[in-house]
Residue, then its C-alpha position, 0 to 999 in steps of 0.5 A: m499499499a504503501k508504494q502505492w502511495w510512493v507512485r500516486r504521489y510521484a507521477a502529481a509531482r512530475a505532473k506539476a513538473e512539467a504544468g509548463m511545457t505545453t507555454a513554451e511548444y505553444a511560444m515556438g510554435t508561433i514563433a516558427a508559424c510567424g517566421f514561416a509567414a514572412v518568407l511566404y510572404k517576401v516569396v509572394t511580393s517577389g517580383a517574378v512571382s507578383g508578375a505570374l500571378q499578376s498574369v494568371i488574374g489577366r487572363a482568368l479576368d480575359a476569359q472568353f465565356 
């Protein structure tokens, strides 16, 4: 019986010690997402990609129905 009490106490202590891990993981995920968004923004606003997108949109608007 004493061993079961110790196991429960140890598990509770481990859970309490790792309580802040999810906050750190969310912070790292948010930073990674912002970095990816910045890179994607730079790629999409570059001259080559911007010209290609304008060309595709222009052809779509000039399409004959």
